[in-house]
C-alpha beads as a LAMMPS data file, in Angstrom:
LAMMPS data file: protein, C-alpha beads

365 atoms
364 bonds

1 atom types
1 bond types

-500.0 500.0 xlo xhi
-500.0 500.0 ylo yhi
-500.0 500.0 zlo zhi

Masses

1 110.0

Atoms # bond

1 1 1 -0.124 -0.015 -0.107
2 1 1 1.138 3.483 -0.817
3 1 1 1.126 6.384 1.561
4 1 1 -2.259 7.682 2.342
5 1 1 -3.094 10.930 0.720
6 1 1 -4.889 13.623 2.404
7 1 1 -8.237 13.321 1.491
8 1 1 -11.923 15.142 1.931
9 1 1 -12.837 13.092 4.864
10 1 1 -9.907 14.859 7.002
11 1 1 -10.465 18.226 5.754
12 1 1 -12.941 19.249 8.223
13 1 1 -10.403 18.760 11.267
14 1 1 -10.638 21.476 14.059
15 1 1 -7.120 23.839 13.796
16 1 1 -5.437 24.448 17.036
17 1 1 -6.576 21.368 18.904
18 1 1 -9.787 22.949 20.009
19 1 1 -12.741 20.386 19.913
20 1 1 -15.770 21.747 17.892
21 1 1 -19.033 20.308 18.443
22 1 1 -19.925 18.491 15.117
23 1 1 -23.660 18.676 13.669
24 1 1 -24.944 15.557 13.060
25 1 1 -25.212 14.551 9.540
26 1 1 -28.266 13.124 7.346
27 1 1 -28.807 11.761 4.142
28 1 1 -31.058 13.980 1.846
29 1 1 -32.778 12.190 -1.060
30 1 1 -33.610 14.113 -3.903
31 1 1 -36.828 12.421 -6.088
32 1 1 -38.959 13.169 -8.897
33 1 1 -42.152 12.010 -6.941
34 1 1 -44.678 14.397 -8.070
35 1 1 -46.109 15.410 -11.181
36 1 1 -44.892 19.063 -11.052
37 1 1 -41.366 18.796 -9.734
38 1 1 -39.086 17.400 -7.082
39 1 1 -39.228 16.522 -3.395
40 1 1 -36.196 16.497 -0.702
41 1 1 -36.439 13.947 2.184
42 1 1 -34.055 13.925 5.154
43 1 1 -33.454 10.347 6.335
44 1 1 -31.723 9.496 9.469
45 1 1 -28.730 6.946 8.777
46 1 1 -29.252 5.294 12.319
47 1 1 -32.838 4.301 11.432
48 1 1 -31.329 1.864 8.739
49 1 1 -30.687 -0.486 11.613
50 1 1 -34.085 -0.199 13.095
51 1 1 -35.944 -2.471 10.376
52 1 1 -34.761 -5.694 8.886
53 1 1 -33.496 -5.432 5.403
54 1 1 -36.378 -6.313 2.878
55 1 1 -39.079 -4.339 4.680
56 1 1 -40.542 -1.776 2.327
57 1 1 -41.771 1.269 3.993
58 1 1 -42.826 4.830 2.873
59 1 1 -40.422 7.911 3.031
60 1 1 -40.764 10.475 6.155
61 1 1 -43.522 13.108 5.404
62 1 1 -43.524 15.606 4.944
63 1 1 -40.431 16.442 2.676
64 1 1 -37.788 19.100 3.897
65 1 1 -38.619 20.621 0.536
66 1 1 -40.856 20.356 -2.135
67 1 1 -39.751 22.445 -5.380
68 1 1 -42.015 23.033 -8.597
69 1 1 -40.381 22.803 -11.899
70 1 1 -40.448 25.869 -14.266
71 1 1 -43.076 25.306 -16.972
72 1 1 -41.338 24.433 -20.114
73 1 1 -41.666 22.142 -23.155
74 1 1 -40.370 19.326 -21.217
75 1 1 -41.265 18.625 -17.793
76 1 1 -38.719 18.673 -15.266
77 1 1 -36.160 19.775 -17.733
78 1 1 -33.488 22.241 -16.724
79 1 1 -32.637 21.387 -13.048
80 1 1 -29.229 20.704 -11.628
81 1 1 -28.839 19.668 -7.763
82 1 1 -25.710 19.948 -6.118
83 1 1 -24.082 20.473 -2.714
84 1 1 -21.411 22.608 -1.144
85 1 1 -20.701 22.585 2.693
86 1 1 -24.200 22.437 4.264
87 1 1 -25.913 23.817 1.503
88 1 1 -28.134 22.298 -1.399
89 1 1 -27.967 24.085 -4.731
90 1 1 -30.855 23.704 -7.286
91 1 1 -29.852 25.451 -10.525
92 1 1 -32.547 26.146 -13.338
93 1 1 -32.255 26.700 -16.943
94 1 1 -32.765 30.588 -17.687
95 1 1 -34.003 31.226 -13.979
96 1 1 -32.638 32.010 -10.506
97 1 1 -31.342 29.260 -8.636
98 1 1 -32.080 28.327 -5.069
99 1 1 -29.889 27.718 -2.120
100 1 1 -31.181 25.498 0.835
101 1 1 -29.090 25.574 4.001
102 1 1 -29.527 22.031 5.831
103 1 1 -28.176 23.545 8.874
104 1 1 -30.556 26.713 9.219
105 1 1 -33.430 25.211 7.065
106 1 1 -33.213 28.822 5.145
107 1 1 -34.097 28.779 1.608
108 1 1 -32.211 31.627 -0.350
109 1 1 -32.659 32.824 -3.981
110 1 1 -29.323 32.094 -5.767
111 1 1 -27.837 33.557 -8.637
112 1 1 -29.478 33.463 -12.295
113 1 1 -28.173 30.670 -14.438
114 1 1 -25.637 31.741 -17.249
115 1 1 -27.311 32.255 -20.702
116 1 1 -25.578 29.304 -22.121
117 1 1 -26.001 27.006 -19.246
118 1 1 -28.222 24.009 -19.631
119 1 1 -29.313 22.552 -16.400
120 1 1 -30.255 19.316 -16.178
121 1 1 -27.837 17.495 -18.564
122 1 1 -24.070 17.491 -17.460
123 1 1 -22.169 17.171 -14.462
124 1 1 -21.482 19.184 -11.114
125 1 1 -18.245 19.132 -8.976
126 1 1 -17.988 20.931 -5.782
127 1 1 -14.547 21.898 -4.152
128 1 1 -13.859 23.816 -1.214
129 1 1 -15.671 27.056 -1.809
130 1 1 -16.688 26.647 -5.497
131 1 1 -19.128 24.744 -7.623
132 1 1 -18.302 23.963 -11.065
133 1 1 -20.990 22.969 -13.769
134 1 1 -20.482 21.335 -17.108
135 1 1 -23.700 21.173 -19.062
136 1 1 -24.398 19.940 -22.420
137 1 1 -26.015 21.914 -25.322
138 1 1 -27.127 19.289 -27.544
139 1 1 -28.619 21.955 -29.955
140 1 1 -25.452 23.616 -30.595
141 1 1 -22.911 22.092 -32.713
142 1 1 -20.402 24.829 -32.539
143 1 1 -20.227 25.188 -28.483
144 1 1 -21.720 21.798 -27.418
145 1 1 -20.612 22.408 -23.876
146 1 1 -21.238 25.296 -21.083
147 1 1 -18.348 25.331 -18.442
148 1 1 -19.385 27.527 -15.546
149 1 1 -18.205 27.949 -11.923
150 1 1 -20.314 29.647 -8.942
151 1 1 -18.812 31.017 -5.580
152 1 1 -19.560 33.609 -2.798
153 1 1 -17.841 36.789 -4.007
154 1 1 -17.784 40.562 -3.558
155 1 1 -20.714 42.210 -5.503
156 1 1 -21.960 45.461 -6.496
157 1 1 -22.300 47.939 -3.701
158 1 1 -25.960 48.629 -2.243
159 1 1 -28.122 51.596 -2.536
160 1 1 -26.056 53.076 0.260
161 1 1 -22.647 52.237 -1.158
162 1 1 -21.852 49.555 1.092
163 1 1 -19.834 46.547 0.110
164 1 1 -21.982 43.362 -0.403
165 1 1 -21.338 39.897 -1.103
166 1 1 -23.353 37.218 -2.976
167 1 1 -23.214 34.072 -5.383
168 1 1 -22.005 34.835 -8.654
169 1 1 -21.148 32.612 -11.822
170 1 1 -17.900 32.863 -13.736
171 1 1 -17.474 31.501 -17.400
172 1 1 -14.522 29.115 -17.685
173 1 1 -12.388 27.784 -20.553
174 1 1 -14.357 25.528 -23.060
175 1 1 -13.152 22.062 -23.071
176 1 1 -10.665 21.234 -26.051
177 1 1 -12.249 20.639 -29.296
178 1 1 -12.059 16.713 -29.169
179 1 1 -13.742 16.457 -25.690
180 1 1 -16.890 14.764 -26.251
181 1 1 -19.965 16.513 -24.767
182 1 1 -20.941 13.467 -22.821
183 1 1 -19.137 12.699 -19.601
184 1 1 -19.369 8.748 -18.631
185 1 1 -17.187 9.329 -15.434
186 1 1 -15.458 11.879 -13.329
187 1 1 -13.625 12.488 -9.898
188 1 1 -12.118 15.167 -7.908
189 1 1 -8.408 14.792 -7.267
190 1 1 -7.317 14.611 -3.642
191 1 1 -5.372 17.862 -4.369
192 1 1 -8.692 19.445 -4.267
193 1 1 -8.275 21.361 -7.620
194 1 1 -8.170 18.970 -10.476
195 1 1 -11.148 17.308 -11.710
196 1 1 -10.575 14.265 -14.152
197 1 1 -13.263 13.531 -16.889
198 1 1 -13.953 10.652 -19.261
199 1 1 -15.591 11.006 -22.329
200 1 1 -16.290 9.029 -25.444
201 1 1 -15.234 10.456 -28.867
202 1 1 -16.549 8.550 -32.054
203 1 1 -16.302 5.204 -30.029
204 1 1 -12.886 5.954 -28.379
205 1 1 -12.498 6.562 -24.540
206 1 1 -10.339 9.326 -23.323
207 1 1 -9.666 11.154 -20.071
208 1 1 -9.057 14.778 -19.523
209 1 1 -8.639 17.022 -16.507
210 1 1 -9.238 20.673 -15.525
211 1 1 -7.053 22.383 -13.008
212 1 1 -9.352 24.978 -10.997
213 1 1 -6.377 27.020 -10.089
214 1 1 -4.804 27.710 -13.240
215 1 1 -7.871 27.017 -15.484
216 1 1 -6.073 24.808 -17.620
217 1 1 -7.411 21.676 -19.687
218 1 1 -4.907 18.616 -20.123
219 1 1 -5.294 15.393 -22.202
220 1 1 -4.156 12.270 -20.410
221 1 1 -4.712 9.357 -22.923
222 1 1 -7.097 6.996 -24.704
223 1 1 -8.119 5.335 -21.241
224 1 1 -11.174 5.542 -19.029
225 1 1 -12.072 5.814 -15.406
226 1 1 -13.513 2.270 -14.540
227 1 1 -16.719 3.689 -12.719
228 1 1 -19.798 5.188 -14.117
229 1 1 -20.789 8.776 -13.018
230 1 1 -19.044 10.153 -9.864
231 1 1 -15.919 8.667 -8.145
232 1 1 -14.879 9.565 -4.576
233 1 1 -11.356 9.672 -3.433
234 1 1 -11.241 7.830 0.218
235 1 1 -8.040 8.142 2.082
236 1 1 -8.149 5.016 3.895
237 1 1 -8.421 2.978 0.570
238 1 1 -5.985 5.588 -1.037
239 1 1 -8.213 5.012 -4.366
240 1 1 -11.069 6.496 -6.093
241 1 1 -14.228 4.695 -5.640
242 1 1 -17.437 4.321 -7.802
243 1 1 -20.233 2.056 -9.390
244 1 1 -19.283 -0.423 -12.113
245 1 1 -21.723 -0.799 -14.733
246 1 1 -22.081 -4.536 -13.950
247 1 1 -23.497 -3.792 -10.546
248 1 1 -20.219 -3.938 -8.290
249 1 1 -18.300 -1.438 -6.543
250 1 1 -14.866 -0.969 -7.705
251 1 1 -11.768 1.264 -6.835
252 1 1 -8.895 2.373 -8.870
253 1 1 -5.565 4.175 -8.538
254 1 1 -5.436 7.837 -8.345
255 1 1 -3.891 9.573 -11.599
256 1 1 -1.228 12.230 -11.273
257 1 1 -2.663 15.560 -12.335
258 1 1 0.834 16.059 -14.320
259 1 1 0.549 12.555 -16.038
260 1 1 0.970 13.237 -19.753
261 1 1 -0.169 11.221 -22.896
262 1 1 3.108 9.298 -23.077
263 1 1 1.357 5.958 -22.642
264 1 1 -2.011 6.390 -24.658
265 1 1 -3.381 3.031 -23.919
266 1 1 -2.317 3.045 -20.370
267 1 1 -4.480 0.719 -18.020
268 1 1 -5.246 2.036 -14.561
269 1 1 -5.035 -0.710 -11.544
270 1 1 -8.357 -1.173 -10.359
271 1 1 -10.247 -3.677 -8.168
272 1 1 -14.050 -4.805 -7.850
273 1 1 -16.057 -6.461 -5.262
274 1 1 -16.937 -10.002 -5.362
275 1 1 -20.356 -8.996 -4.152
276 1 1 -22.710 -7.378 -6.698
277 1 1 -24.702 -4.762 -4.732
278 1 1 -27.077 -3.484 -7.320
279 1 1 -28.684 -4.493 -10.703
280 1 1 -29.289 -8.171 -9.619
281 1 1 -32.477 -7.952 -11.659
282 1 1 -31.340 -5.976 -14.814
283 1 1 -35.031 -6.157 -16.126
284 1 1 -36.213 -4.451 -13.224
285 1 1 -33.264 -1.968 -12.787
286 1 1 -34.040 1.799 -13.538
287 1 1 -30.682 3.185 -12.278
288 1 1 -28.253 3.667 -9.263
289 1 1 -26.046 6.460 -7.706
290 1 1 -23.285 6.301 -5.062
291 1 1 -22.910 8.696 -2.115
292 1 1 -19.650 9.009 -0.133
293 1 1 -19.965 9.199 3.720
294 1 1 -16.645 9.421 4.625
295 1 1 -13.962 6.984 6.140
296 1 1 -14.666 4.275 3.682
297 1 1 -18.328 4.413 4.240
298 1 1 -21.143 4.704 1.563
299 1 1 -24.451 4.744 0.603
300 1 1 -25.902 3.227 -2.744
301 1 1 -29.307 4.316 -3.916
302 1 1 -30.878 1.987 -6.501
303 1 1 -33.919 2.479 -8.350
304 1 1 -36.381 -0.662 -9.310
305 1 1 -39.382 -1.271 -10.859
306 1 1 -41.889 -2.687 -8.375
307 1 1 -42.505 -6.457 -8.709
308 1 1 -45.798 -6.914 -10.929
309 1 1 -45.413 -3.412 -12.410
310 1 1 -45.144 -3.275 -16.325
311 1 1 -42.196 -0.830 -17.504
312 1 1 -44.675 0.926 -19.538
313 1 1 -47.001 1.752 -15.972
314 1 1 -43.866 2.473 -13.817
315 1 1 -43.928 6.163 -14.235
316 1 1 -46.555 8.427 -12.856
317 1 1 -48.421 8.677 -9.540
318 1 1 -49.220 5.033 -8.747
319 1 1 -46.169 4.189 -6.903
320 1 1 -44.625 2.091 -9.600
321 1 1 -40.799 2.160 -8.156
322 1 1 -38.909 1.118 -5.106
323 1 1 -35.797 2.786 -3.584
324 1 1 -33.293 0.751 -1.972
325 1 1 -30.831 2.632 -0.050
326 1 1 -27.974 0.577 1.189
327 1 1 -25.147 1.697 3.462
328 1 1 -21.959 -0.175 3.365
329 1 1 -18.286 0.107 4.142
330 1 1 -15.089 -1.002 2.317
331 1 1 -11.971 -2.383 3.069
332 1 1 -8.789 -4.536 1.662
333 1 1 -8.416 -7.921 2.856
334 1 1 -5.330 -9.666 3.622
335 1 1 -4.721 -10.548 0.041
336 1 1 -5.317 -6.750 -1.056
337 1 1 -8.611 -7.623 -2.532
338 1 1 -11.742 -5.064 -2.452
339 1 1 -14.397 -6.268 0.169
340 1 1 -17.327 -4.881 1.499
341 1 1 -17.457 -4.872 5.372
342 1 1 -19.518 -7.397 6.965
343 1 1 -22.253 -5.124 8.232
344 1 1 -24.571 -3.734 5.580
345 1 1 -28.077 -2.099 6.300
346 1 1 -30.786 -1.546 3.695
347 1 1 -33.908 0.837 3.616
348 1 1 -36.404 0.314 0.964
349 1 1 -39.004 3.021 0.109
350 1 1 -42.114 2.724 -2.184
351 1 1 -42.081 5.803 -4.495
352 1 1 -43.762 7.096 -7.605
353 1 1 -41.380 8.244 -10.160
354 1 1 -42.170 10.472 -13.142
355 1 1 -39.141 10.976 -15.486
356 1 1 -36.995 8.048 -16.794
357 1 1 -33.978 10.448 -17.234
358 1 1 -33.769 11.718 -13.970
359 1 1 -31.554 9.861 -11.514
360 1 1 -32.323 9.919 -7.722
361 1 1 -29.487 10.831 -5.694
362 1 1 -28.901 11.320 -2.100
363 1 1 -26.522 13.909 -0.355
364 1 1 -24.732 13.406 2.854
365 1 1 -24.529 16.624 4.880

Bonds

1 1 1 2
2 1 2 3
3 1 3 4
4 1 4 5
5 1 5 6
6 1 6 7
7 1 7 8
8 1 8 9
9 1 9 10
10 1 10 11
11 1 11 12
12 1 12 13
13 1 13 14
14 1 14 15
15 1 15 16
16 1 16 17
17 1 17 18
18 1 18 19
19 1 19 20
20 1 20 21
21 1 21 22
22 1 22 23
23 1 23 24
24 1 24 25
25 1 25 26
26 1 26 27
27 1 27 28
28 1 28 29
29 1 29 30
30 1 30 31
31 1 31 32
32 1 32 33
33 1 33 34
34 1 34 35
35 1 35 36
36 1 36 37
37 1 37 38
38 1 38 39
39 1 39 40
40 1 40 41
41 1 41 42
42 1 42 43
43 1 43 44
44 1 44 45
45 1 45 46
46 1 46 47
47 1 47 48
48 1 48 49
49 1 49 50
50 1 50 51
51 1 51 52
52 1 52 53
53 1 53 54
54 1 54 55
55 1 55 56
56 1 56 57
57 1 57 58
58 1 58 59
59 1 59 60
60 1 60 61
61 1 61 62
62 1 62 63
63 1 63 64
64 1 64 65
65 1 65 66
66 1 66 67
67 1 67 68
68 1 68 69
69 1 69 70
70 1 70 71
71 1 71 72
72 1 72 73
73 1 73 74
74 1 74 75
75 1 75 76
76 1 76 77
77 1 77 78
78 1 78 79
79 1 79 80
80 1 80 81
81 1 81 82
82 1 82 83
83 1 83 84
84 1 84 85
85 1 85 86
86 1 86 87
87 1 87 88
88 1 88 89
89 1 89 90
90 1 90 91
91 1 91 92
92 1 92 93
93 1 93 94
94 1 94 95
95 1 95 96
96 1 96 97
97 1 97 98
98 1 98 99
99 1 99 100
100 1 100 101
101 1 101 102
102 1 102 103
103 1 103 104
104 1 104 105
105 1 105 106
106 1 106 107
107 1 107 108
108 1 108 109
109 1 109 110
110 1 110 111
111 1 111 112
112 1 112 113
113 1 113 114
114 1 114 115
115 1 115 116
116 1 116 117
117 1 117 118
118 1 118 119
119 1 119 120
120 1 120 121
121 1 121 122
122 1 122 123
123 1 123 124
124 1 124 125
125 1 125 126
126 1 126 127
127 1 127 128
128 1 128 129
129 1 129 130
130 1 130 131
131 1 131 132
132 1 132 133
133 1 133 134
134 1 134 135
135 1 135 136
136 1 136 137
137 1 137 138
138 1 138 139
139 1 139 140
140 1 140 141
141 1 141 142
142 1 142 143
143 1 143 144
144 1 144 145
145 1 145 146
146 1 146 147
147 1 147 148
148 1 148 149
149 1 149 150
150 1 150 151
151 1 151 152
152 1 152 153
153 1 153 154
154 1 154 155
155 1 155 156
156 1 156 157
157 1 157 158
158 1 158 159
159 1 159 160
160 1 160 161
161 1 161 162
162 1 162 163
163 1 163 164
164 1 164 165
165 1 165 166
166 1 166 167
167 1 167 168
168 1 168 169
169 1 169 170
170 1 170 171
171 1 171 172
172 1 172 173
173 1 173 174
174 1 174 175
175 1 175 176
176 1 176 177
177 1 177 178
178 1 178 179
179 1 179 180
180 1 180 181
181 1 181 182
182 1 182 183
183 1 183 184
184 1 184 185
185 1 185 186
186 1 186 187
187 1 187 188
188 1 188 189
189 1 189 190
190 1 190 191
191 1 191 192
192 1 192 193
193 1 193 194
194 1 194 195
195 1 195 196
196 1 196 197
197 1 197 198
198 1 198 199
199 1 199 200
200 1 200 201
201 1 201 202
202 1 202 203
203 1 203 204
204 1 204 205
205 1 205 206
206 1 206 207
207 1 207 208
208 1 208 209
209 1 209 210
210 1 210 211
211 1 211 212
212 1 212 213
213 1 213 214
214 1 214 215
215 1 215 216
216 1 216 217
217 1 217 218
218 1 218 219
219 1 219 220
220 1 220 221
221 1 221 222
222 1 222 223
223 1 223 224
224 1 224 225
225 1 225 226
226 1 226 227
227 1 227 228
228 1 228 229
229 1 229 230
230 1 230 231
231 1 231 232
232 1 232 233
233 1 233 234
234 1 234 235
235 1 235 236
236 1 236 237
237 1 237 238
238 1 238 239
239 1 239 240
240 1 240 241
241 1 241 242
242 1 242 243
243 1 243 244
244 1 244 245
245 1 245 246
246 1 246 247
247 1 247 248
248 1 248 249
249 1 249 250
250 1 250 251
251 1 251 252
252 1 252 253
253 1 253 254
254 1 254 255
255 1 255 256
256 1 256 257
257 1 257 258
258 1 258 259
259 1 259 260
260 1 260 261
261 1 261 262
262 1 262 263
263 1 263 264
264 1 264 265
265 1 265 266
266 1 266 267
267 1 267 268
268 1 268 269
269 1 269 270
270 1 270 271
271 1 271 272
272 1 272 273
273 1 273 274
274 1 274 275
275 1 275 276
276 1 276 277
277 1 277 278
278 1 278 279
279 1 279 280
280 1 280 281
281 1 281 282
282 1 282 283
283 1 283 284
284 1 284 285
285 1 285 286
286 1 286 287
287 1 287 288
288 1 288 289
289 1 289 290
290 1 290 291
291 1 291 292
292 1 292 293
293 1 293 294
294 1 294 295
295 1 295 296
296 1 296 297
297 1 297 298
298 1 298 299
299 1 299 300
300 1 300 301
301 1 301 302
302 1 302 303
303 1 303 304
304 1 304 305
305 1 305 306
306 1 306 307
307 1 307 308
308 1 308 309
309 1 309 310
310 1 310 311
311 1 311 312
312 1 312 313
313 1 313 314
314 1 314 315
315 1 315 316
316 1 316 317
317 1 317 318
318 1 318 319
319 1 319 320
320 1 320 321
321 1 321 322
322 1 322 323
323 1 323 324
324 1 324 325
325 1 325 326
326 1 326 327
327 1 327 328
328 1 328 329
329 1 329 330
330 1 330 331
331 1 331 332
332 1 332 333
333 1 333 334
334 1 334 335
335 1 335 336
336 1 336 337
337 1 337 338
338 1 338 339
339 1 339 340
340 1 340 341
341 1 341 342
342 1 342 343
343 1 343 344
344 1 344 345
345 1 345 346
346 1 346 347
347 1 347 348
348 1 348 349
349 1 349 350
350 1 350 351
351 1 351 352
352 1 352 353
353 1 353 354
354 1 354 355
355 1 355 356
356 1 356 357
357 1 357 358
358 1 358 359
359 1 359 360
360 1 360 361
361 1 361 362
362 1 362 363
363 1 363 364
364 1 364 365
């Protein structure tokens, strides 16, 4: 094993040796469970052990937040959900965003989305104090992506000429021309300022990175990160961790931001669990996402079609789906193999679902 890098799970240590009372964290689950928009539910992670696995229940009512989508040609289109610190951000195409503080339960009006930003289709990556958003512009062949960052910065003085601060967007350099507009996997490097992204261009996989300090793109070669969607760095495993398309959890080595395209067919060292955690019934599987909870602990959110419900009837108000939320830990055994810890706990909830493109996601905060 190599030396452990400094990771996100040890960035919040108190300075100066003074202990600071820690706020208890919860899982915040985002669902498209009603016809006009989305709901955010607050779930106590300790409740996973209160009921035996396999018992299907209902989500706690009421949700902490219910959001009505902007009216448009496509229902629910044009919304991003992301987090930074204690805040959940909701970005909407051509509209002002919303910022919900989970610590104070305050809902604030955020900045207006940039004109070229298409929310709902793309990725968001939070760093310490900035939130990066890469969106896909399917209709624009000349500028297929929009790359922006939002942060809390000084703004124009108020009516009394007093200095003010607020959320503000900034446009970043566009990806290289060969960059495909669809990102299949991505991860933040433990240095906190390099975002790795894998794309497919004319059937070839390729990986790029963006340095947030210098606003520079870099090409790393025709190889791919092995997971789907977002990967998370865990310092105890000294690896990125993510979902493998086959239904397993995988981990891979962390790539140096300075690596060049000297070995274009480079193969990453990566491992996969023997236990299949999701997609056990491919015909009923409707999507999955992974949430990092720190210290090699994760939460898997899987959406499946309820037994006895036909695919064409799964969407709508009639509780056609089930959400399985499984908390588990990861470790290496003595042979260096990736294994889930013995203790796993699952909560299952019957839910309606209204959009086949939206993937339910949970935030640990």
